[in-house]
N, C-alpha and C positions, 0 to 999 in steps of 0.2 A: 740527937736534938731533943730538948725539952720544950713543951708547948703549953700555952694557956690561952684562954680567949675570954672575951667579955662582950656583952651586948648592951649598947646604950640607945635609948629611944631618941628619935628625931621627929620632926613634924611630918604628918602624913601627906601623901602626894596630892590628894584631891581637896583636902581642907586643911588650912593652916591652923595653928593653935588659937589664933584670933578669930577663926571662923571665916576667913576670907578664902575665896576660891582661887585655885591655880589658873593661870592664864593658858596653860597647856593642857588641852583635854586628852584623855586617854584615847588611844587608837585601838579599837577592839576588832579582831579579825576572826573569821570562821575557820574551824578545823574539823572536817569530816573524816580525817584519817591522820595517821602518824606523819605522812609526808606533808600534808597540809599544815599540821602543827609546826613542823620544822620550817616550812616555807614562810609561815607567818612570823616566827621568831627571828629568822635570819633577815627578814625584810623590814623589820622595824615595828612590829606590833608591841603594844604595851600589855595587851591581854588577849587571850583567845577564848572562844566559847565552843563547846562540843557536847555531844550527846553520849549516852552509854547504851549498850546493846540490850539492856533489860527493858527497853521501852521508855515510856513517860517523856519522850521528846518529840518535838514537832517536825523532825526530819527523819521519818521512819526509814526512808530509803538510803540515807547516808550510811557510810561504812560504820561510823561510830566506834566507841572504845568499849572494851570489856571492863568489868569491875576490877579484874586482876591487873589491868593496865594502869589504873589510876595512880598507884604508888610511884611507879617509874615515870609516868608522864608528869605528875606534879613535881617530883624531884627535879626533873629536867627543867621545868618551867621556873622553879625557884632558883636554880643555879643561874638561869639566864635573866633573872629579874623580871619575869613575865607572869602575870596573874592568869589563873585558869578558872573558868566558870562552866558549870554543868547545866545543861538545859533539861529541866524537869517541867517543861512548859506545855503539858497537855492536861486535859481533864482526867481524873482518876476515879474509878468506880469503887464502891465499898469493898468488894472482895479482892481488890488489888492493893489495898492499903497495907496489908501485911507484907507484901513483897516490896512496897515502897519504903517501908521502914528499913529493910535490909539494905536497899540501895542507898538511902540517905546516910545510914551508919557508915557504909564503905566510903562514901564521898567525904564525910566529916573526918574520918580517921586518916584518909589520904592527904588531908590538908588542902582540899579544893577551896578556893577563895570565896566562891559564892555559887548559889544555885538560882536559875531563872525559873519563875513559877507563874503559872496561869491560875491554878485552882486555889481558892481560898482555904480549903481544907488541907491541901498539901502544905501551904505556907504555915498553917498552925502546927502541923506535925513536925516540920523542919525546925520550927522555933522551939518546940518542946524537947526534941531530941538533942539539938545542939544550939544553944543560944549564941555561941561564938561563930557560927556559920552565917555569912551574909545571905540575905534573901533579896533578890532583885525581881521586881514585878515585870514579867514578860510583856511585850507589846500585845500578846494575846489577852491580857487582862483588860484591854480597852480603856486605858487611862488617858484622858484627853484634856484635863483641866486641873487647876489647883484644888478645886472642890472634890473631884473624884479621888485625887491623890490623898487628900486629907483623910478621907474615909479609909482607903486602903492602907494608909500608914499604920493604922491600928494593928495590922498583922505583923508588925515588926520589920517593915521593909527598910533596906539600906540604900536602895536605888530604884528608880522607875524608868523603864524603857517606854518612851512616849510613842503614841500612835504615829505612823508615817504621814498621816493626813494633816499634820500641823505645819503651819508656816513658821518662818523664823520670828515674825512679829508675834505670833501666838505663843511660841516657846518663850519669848522674852516676857510676855504677860504671866505665864505660868511661873517662871523663875522669880518674878517680882513678888509672887504671892505664896511661895513655898520655899523652905530650906532643904527639901528633899533633893539629893543628888539626881541629876537627870541624864539620861542616855538617849541618843537619837540616831536613827539610820542616816548614813551619808552616801552609801553607794550600794547598788545591787538591784535585783528584781523587785518589782512592786506588785503587791496584791491589789486588785481593783476593789475588793471588799475590805472593810475594817478587819484587822486580824482579831480572831476570836469571835467574829460575827458573821462568818461565811459558813452557810449550811448547804452549799450547793452539792459538794461531793457526797455528803450524807444523804441529801434529798434524792439525788439522781442515781446514786450507786451504792449507798450504804457505807461509804468510805469517809470517815469524819476528818475534816481539817483540824478540828480541835483534838484529834487523836494522832496527828502526824501523818495522815494518809490522804492529803489533798490530791485530787485527780486533775487539777488545773483546767476545769471547765471554762475558766475565764479566757483561756488561750484558743478557744474554738471559735469558728465563724458563726455569726447570727445574722438573720434577716430582720429588718425593721418593718413592722406592720402598724400603720397609723390609721386609725378610724376604720379598721377592717380592710384596708388596701395596702398592698406591698409598696414600699417606697424605694425607688431606685437610688442607691447610694454610690453607684459606680464601683470603684475598687475598694471602697470602705466596707469591709466585712467583719473585721475583728473588733467589734464594738465594745468589748470589755477587756481588752488586752493592753495595759499601759506599757509605755516604753520603760526602759530601765533608769533608775535613779543614778545620777552622777552629780553629786552636790559639792564638788571641789571648790567651785567659785564662791559658795556660801560659807566656807569655813571661817573667814574672819568675822562674818556676822553671827555665826553660831557661837564663836568664842565670846563675842561681845554680849550675846544673849545669855551667857552663863551656862552653856552646856558642859557637862563633866566628862562625857564619853561619846565618841563618834564611832559608829558601828558599821561594819561592812557585812552585807548579806552574802551568803554563799556556801553553806555547809554541804551542798550537793555538787559544788564546783571542783575543778581539778587543782592539784598543787600549784600548777603554773598560773592559774587564775589567781589563787591566793597570793602567790609571790608578786605577781604583776600589780594587782590593785593595792595590796598592802604597801608595797614599795612606793608607788606613786602618791598615796595618801600620807605616808610618813614624810615625804619631801614637801607635800603641800601644807601639812600642818606646821612643819618647821619653818617654812617660808612665811606662812601667815603670822606666826608668832614673831618672827624676826623683822618682817617688812610690812605687815598689816595688809597684805594682798596675796593672792595666788595667781601666778601666771603659768599656765600650762601650755607647752608648745604643741604644735600640730602633731609632731611625732609622739609625744606623750599621750595625747588623746587617741591617736590611732592605735597605739599599743594596747591601751585599755579596751578599746572597742574590739580588738582582735581576740582577746581572751574570751569575752562574751559581751554581746550587746544586741538588744532589740531596737537600738536607737537610744541616744541619751537624752535625758530630760532632767530639769531640776526638781521633778516631782511636785510636791506641794510646798516646797520650801519658800518659793516666791509667791505663794497664794494659788488660788484655783485658776487654771487655764485649761479647760476641759479639752479643747481641740489639740493643744500641744501635748497633753498627757497621753491621749489615746488617738493618734492619727487613724488607726483602724486598718492600715494597709497590710500589715503582716504581724505575726505573733511569735515567730521563732528567731533564733540567733541570726543576725544579718551581717555583722562585721562592718567593714568600711565600704561605703558606696564609692566606686572608683570610675564610673562613667557609663556610657551607653554604647551598644553595638553600632558601629558605623557601616560595617560590611561583613559578609559571611562567605566562606569558601571552603568546601570540604569539611575537615575537622577543625577549622580555624575561624576565629572572629577577629575583626579589626576594631581597635578601641583606642581612644585617647585617654590614657590612664591618669587618674587624679592622685594616685599614690604609687609608690615604688612596688614593683612586682618581681618575682623571681621564679625560676623553675621549682616545681614542687609546691608552690603556694596553692591554697584551695580557693576556688571561685564559685560563686552561685549566680545564676542568670534567671531573671524572671521569665515565666512562660508567657506565651502569647495569650491575649485576652480570652480567646475562645477555649483555652485549655485550663483556665484558672480555677475551675470548680466542676465537680461532679463528672469527671472523665475517667478513663481507664487508668490514668497515671496518678490520680489524686491521692495524696498522702505519701507519695514517694519523693525522694530527693529532699530539698530544703523546704520545710513546711509543706504546704499542699500546692504551691504554685511556683516552684523554683526547680531548676536543673543545676546540678553541681558536679564538679570534677577538679582534678589537680592539673596545674599547668605542665604540659608535656614539652612544649617548645615556645620560644620567643624569637620573633624575627622582625627586623627592620630592614626592608628591602631584601637583599640576599644575605645580609649578615645575621648569623645566629648568635644569640646572646644568652647569658645565664641570669642577668638581672637587668632591669630597665627602670630608670628613675621616673619620678612623677613628671607629668607634662609631656610624655612621649607618645607618639603614634606608633602602635605596635600590633603585629599579628600574633595572636595567642592561640596555640594549638593544644588540643586535648587528646587523651588516649582514645583509641578506637572503641566505640560502644559506650563511652562514658556519658555522652549527651544524647538525648532524644532530639535530634535536630528538627524534626517536624513540629516540635513544640516551641521553637525559638524563632524570633523574627528581628529584623533590624529595628533599632530603637529601644530594644530591651535593656533594662538596667542591670548592671553587673556589680557584684559585691566581692570583695576579698574577705574571706571569713576564716582563713587559717594561714599561719606563717611558721613553718617548721624552724626557721632560724631564730625567730623570736622565742618559740617554745624552748629551744635548746638553751638560749641565753638565760631564760627564766629558770629552767631546771638546774642550771649551773650556780644559781644563787643559794641553793640549799643542798644538803648532803655533803658528806666529807667533813673537813675541819671547819670550825666555826668561822663565820665571816663577820658577824656582829658581836663585838666583844664588850665587856664591862670594864669600866675604869676601876683600878685598885690603886690606892695610895699607899706608898711604903714609907716607913720611918726606920732608920738604921741608927743604932748606937754602937759605935766601935771604939772601945777604950782599951788601952794597954792594961793588961792584968785582969780584964773582965771578959766574960763570954760575949761573943757577938750576939746582939739582940736585933731581931728583925720583926717588925710589926706591920701587918696589912690591914687596911680598912676599906670597906665599901658599903654603899647603901643598898639595902634590900627594898626594892620598890613595892609599893602596895598601900592599901588602906591603913595598915599598921607598920609604916616604914620603920626599919630598924637600922642602926649602924652596926654592921658586922665587923668585929675586930678580933684579931688573933695574933699572938706573939710566939715566936720560936727562938730558942737560944742554942748556941753551940755548946758542946759538952766541955770544952777546954777553953781557958782564957787566951786572949790574943797576946801575941808577943810583939816586941819592937821590930820594925822593919829594918833590915840592913841596907836595902837598896830602894825598893819601891813600896812606899807606904800607900795604903788605900786612899783613894780620892773619891769625891762625890761623882766625878765624871765616870770613873771606872764602875762605881756602884750602879749608876744609871744605865750603863751599857749592859752589865751582866744581869741586873734585875729586870731589865726591860726585855729580856729574851723570853717572851711568853707566847711565842708562836705555837699554834696548835692547841692552845688553851682558850678558855672563854674570856680571858682577861687581857687588858693592855695597861701599861704603866701610866698612872696619872701623875700626881705630885710625889716628889721624893724629898724628904727631909733627912738630913744626916748630921749626927753629932760625932765628931772624930777627935779623939784626944790621945796624945802621946805617940803619934806616927805609927800606928799599928799596921801590921801586915795581916791581910785577910786572904788566906789561900783560896784560890778559885773553887777548889773542890768543896770547901766548907760553905762558900757563898752560894754555889749552885745547889748544894744539898738543902740549905736553908730555904732557898726560893722554892724548890720542889715540895718540901715539907709544908711550907706555908700555903702554897697553892692547893695541895691535897687537903689540908685542914680547912681552908676556906670552902672548898667544894663540898666537903662532908658537912660543914656547918650549914651551908646554904641548902643542902638536900634535906635537912631534917624537917619533918612535918611539925606544924605547931601543936602545942599541947592544948587540948580543948576539953570543955565540959561536955560529956556525952551521956545521956540518960535514955537508953533504949526502952526501958520499962515504962517510963513516963509517956513516951511516944506511942507505945502499944496500947496504952489505955485509951487514947483517942481513936484507935482503930476499931475498938470494940463498939458494938451497937449502943446507942444512947439508951439510958435506963428505961425499963418498961417495954422495950421492943423485943421482938423475937430474934433468936440467933439466926445468922445467915445460913447455918447448916441445916435448919429444919423449917418445916411449914412452907411449902410452895403456895403460891397464890391461887392455884387451882383447887386448894383445900380450904373450905370455909371454916375457920376456927369457931368453936362453940361460944367463946366469949367475945365474938366480934361485936362492935358497937351497933346498936339498933337505931335506925332513923333514916329519913329520906335525905339523900345527898343534895347539895345545892348546885344549881346551874348558873354559870356566869357567862354572859354573851358579849363578845367584843364586836362592836358595830363601827363601820367606817363611813356610814351615811346616816342622815336623819331618817330616811325611809326605813332603814334596817332598825334603827333605835326605836322608832315608834312601834314597829311590828313586834320587837322583842318585849317592849313594855306591855303591849296588848296581850302578849302571851303570859304575862305575869311571872316572868322569870325572877329569881331571887336577887340578881344583881346584873346591871349592864355596865359596859365599859365603852366610853366614847374615845375613839382613836381617829380624830378628824384632821384632815390636812389644812383646813381653814380654821384657825384658832378662834375666829369670831363666832363660830357655831357652838363653841363650848358652853357659852352662857345659855343659849337656847336649849341645849341638850340637858343641862342641869335643871333648868326650869321645868322642862317637860317631864323628866324623870321624877323630880320631887313632887310635882303636882299629882302624879299617879301613885306616889308612895313607893316607888321602886328605887332602892339605893343605886347610886351611880358613881363609878370611878372614872377619872380622866387619865389617859395614858400619856406618859412623858415621851419626849424624843428619845431615841435610842442612844445617841452620842450627845454629850454636852461639852462644847468647846468654850474657851475663854470668850467672854462677852455674850454668852447665851444663857446666863442664869435667868434672864427675863422670861424665857420660854417656860421655865419651871415655876417661877413665881406667879405667872399668869394662871397656871393651873390652880394654885391655892386660892387666888383671888376669886375664882368662880364658885368657891365654897362647895366643892363636891363632897361626897360621903367617903371618899378615899382616893388614893393615888396608885396607879399601876406604874411602878418604877422600873425603868429599863436601864438605868445607870446608877452608880453609887451616889452621885450628887442628888438625884431625884429622891432617893431614900431619905437623905437628911432633910431636904426641904419639906417633904411630907410629914416626917416625924416632928420637926420643929414647929409645924403648924398645928400639931395635935391631931392629924388625920391618920386613919388606918392606912397602912402601906402594904401592898402586895408586890413582891419582887418578881419581875418577869423572867422568861426563859433566857433573855440576853445576859443575865448575870451568871449563866452557865453552872447551875448547881447540879452536880452529878454524884455527890456523896453526902453523908449525914453530917460531917463536920463543917462543910461549906454551908449547909442549911442552918446548922446550929449557930454559926457566926452571925448570919443575917438575922435570925430570930432574936439572938441576944442583943443585937443592935436596936431592936424595936420593930422589926418587920412582922406583920400579922401572919402572912402565909408566904410560902416560897413556891414559885412555879418551877416544875422540874425541867431540866435541860432537854432540848430536842435531840441531844446526842445519845440518849438512853434508848436501847431497844428493850424488848420485853424482859429478857433475862436481867439486864442491868437495872431496870425499873423495879423488878422484884427485889434486887439487892438493896436499893435505896429505901423502899417501903419497909423492908425487914429491919433496917438499921435506924429508922427515923420515926419519931412520933407521927402517926398518920394525920393528926390535926394540923401539922405544919405545912402540909403539901396541897398544892393545887395542880391539877393535871389538865393539859389541853388535849381534848379528845377529837377535835375536828378543826382543821385549818389548812390553808394553802401555805406550804413551807416558804418562809421568807429566805430565799436562797442567798442572793448577794445583797448586802447593805453597804452602800457606797457613798463616799464623798463625791466621787465622780458622777457627773450628770450627763446621761445619754441624751436627754432632751436638748440640752444646751449644745452638746458636742456636734450633733448631726441635724438638728431641727431649728437652729437659730444662727444668725450671723454673729452673735455675741460670743464671749469667752467664759463668762461666769454669771452668777445670779444678779450682778449689778447691771448687766446690759443684755440679758438673754431674751427679754420680752415674755418670759414665762409661758412657753408653749405647753408646758405640763398642765396648765389650767384650761386649755382649749382642746386638747386631743387625748384620745384613748390610745395608748401605745402598748404594743406587745413585741416581744422578741421571739422569733422562730428559731429553734435549735435544729441540729442536723437530722433529727428524726421526725421533724415536723410539728413538735409540740409548741404551742403558743403560750408563752409565759408573760404574765401581766407586769408592766413596769409602772411604778408610781413614785411620786416625789413627796417628801414630807414637808412640814412647815419650815424646816431648816434647809430645804432644797436638796436633801440627800435622797438618793434613789434606792428603792428596794425592788428587786425582781422576784416575783412570787411564782412558785411552781404552778404550772398549768393544771395539774391534777391534784384535787384536794386529798388530804390524808386523814384517815379515820382510825381511831383506836377503839372502835366499838367492841371488838372481840375481847378486850381486856378490862372493860369497865366493871363488869360484874365481880371480877376478882378483886378489883380495887375497892369497890363498895364493901365487899365482905371483909376486907382488911381494915376498914374504918376510914378510908380516904373520903373526906366529906365535900370537897370542892372540885368541880369539873367545869371546863370552859370550852365553848364553841366560838371559833373566830371566823367571822364573815369577811368576804372580800368584795364581790360584785353582785351578790344576790339581791333580788328585789324583795318586796314585802311578802309576796306569796311564798317564794322559796325560803325566806327566812322563817316564816311561820311553820311551814312544813318540816323544816329541819329541826327547829326547836321542839316541835311536838314529838318527833321521832326520838330525839335524844332524851326527852322527859320520860317517855315510855320506857326507854332502856334503863334509866336511872331508878325508876320505880319497879323494875322487874317485870313489866308487862310484856316486853318483847326481849328477844335474845340478841346478842351481838350479831349473829348470823342474819337475823331479820333486818337489822339496821343496814348491814353490809349489802344485802341484796337490794333493798329498797333504795338506798342511796345510789347504787350503781344504775338503777333504772331512771331515777329522778334526774341525776346529773348527766346522764348519757355518756360522758367521757369516763365515768366510773371513778372510784376512789382506790387508793392503794393503802396497804398497811404501813407503808413507809418505814420509818425508823423503828417502829414497834413490831416489826416482823422478826422472828427469830426461829431457829431450828427447833428449839424447845421453847414453847410459849407458856410459861408457868402462870401467866395471868388469865389465860383464856378459860372462861366458864361458859360454854355454849351448848 
């Protein structure tokens, strides 16, 4: 056979030539392993996202893929018409950028369709290395409005993954104000904190969520302490653990809102989970497009719950309902609630089952109230207050059964020793949380021969005296959709048939025999002239050659512009700074800048502000929950001749530009910008802007991007320990940086309001009665620490670490290296404590006391002591004590 092929462009899948959006959003599924990737493909995913084992991805514990796997994985995905996205969605430190370039080069050469990025500097390096590789802004970048997207778009983004905290109505507002393709989560686990804004794991255990090492402190129990007294919340103990997102009912509204991609969470989940959820959402999207509605059966919902569920919720898609989002009863997988125990006998319980059960199914039973916390069994079984086991027997009367339908009264038996019966009582809730038959059905949907095939259209030209000509055509899905076309011809011309000339029906039968391949026959067109005979051997050979040729063509990686050297230039320290390989910060360079560094004090009350002004600090920052106090703060500071900055809200959602414009209206001396929109508002008003820690600057190229946009100084990320801060200072002009040297770490920053959820009859800020204005609330963790909870002007909650963190040990090293701005952040200190703290840090900055002196005195003054927190490292190159 002779073959030739051509590629003709067609309209892209997500945007037509006229710029109109497709009515069918992409279905994006997680793939933490090869089996998960195959499960996603076979069950209807349009794209998958996955990490590589070289790090840089926010699911450090997933199996992930090796760089050596990428060629094979992407070739498989291209053959199947599925796009592949690599997650590079963590913060990257300066000394890791060299390795990052190697990873991005491998990703680009393998033909990966896009990378998901959190770090501004990483986005810049990807763009320089391969302009043809799409960059998607991860949800970790905390983009919550058209205004924040407009700023981030300058990084060369091709798509934005929106924060989970947005409602469908808010997504529609964003769509109306931006042409940026938008992606949103539709199913899976919910973080209680904004992604990219959770510092809990870092604060409590040195495991950064921004580095893929979340310890899931949100899933732990907490006690509520209101105005110094414990509040009895009954069974509600998991105050920060949301139920899981199940947004299938919102799909028609999401499509109407203009969403481009619907994303399933779950790179740590099993292949069966991926198969289950992907399959159900594939059918739901198709139904929404065809019928304008999604109707999920009870069986469908139960199947999804059985793969994994903490209880289903629409999340924030329908707006804020804090009680529905976090019922607080349990935090682990629960499955289906099937009833309550009516009677107990031996190793059996009697129950009226609300769902079908079978031998071997897994059940979980809630423990009696007296055993639910702090007992010898706590932490065993299902979460810390459940007993679990598999069904050993099913009995109705004397009849023993293998399966029992929903609605039956049945005695359920367990294996001997599976259940601690002294912990169980009549009335306990029973859950079905595992179904081996369902798992087997799901595992049968992937592995072996392909079950999801692609349509290939055939065109046949069969003319007497000419070679048989067979052409195959199919569309290659993706942002750059192509029409893949290939033609094969027989080596000899066709002869006139003596008996059975070829017909279109015979052609359809023989060419349609594509079983075992990834193709199925679509349209067949045939031109037949002169009653030719086409021997079946020739026809079959042509079909096989065409299939092999199409597979080879589909497997080819795209040709891309790749410039590794250009990317490496961004890795190098910015001009005038020292090499990362020399000069640790415990060595004071002879040419270090001379001068007293400046102290910036962030105040959260007028009392603190007045005390800071009385101490004559260089600058104050007002971060007040009551915006009406901003005017007074500015007046007091200006009257005293002390420059004042106003702090913005941390997240800016649609319809919240007023919060930012109000800051400018008060005519402060500058803005502390906690989101990208606030940066632009401040710069447009001609005010100096300091970007805060929430912009997550961890490397010099992120800092440079913000400085080039007009930011005066960049606050370093709280994810940096001493070694990593050393790297940032070594690679960055020291005048760009501001360092927070004392603060209570803001652990969780949440759209969820604990005040409303458990201290109000309301469901959201429109009807809660604002208990946050009247009460001082703390959350007690399992080790007895009392963490302060506060609500900001947008009613978002922040939980602050009980123990203040100090970087006193490293200040002298930073001063010696030319860092000129340092910040102390207050929380609940009174005027006397404020003055004492400012005085102590002033002495430190002037070299009158050592870091050790500060450390010891703060431990005594604060009683609870301070910790070195994220700035503690085995090697502390910043320490000069």
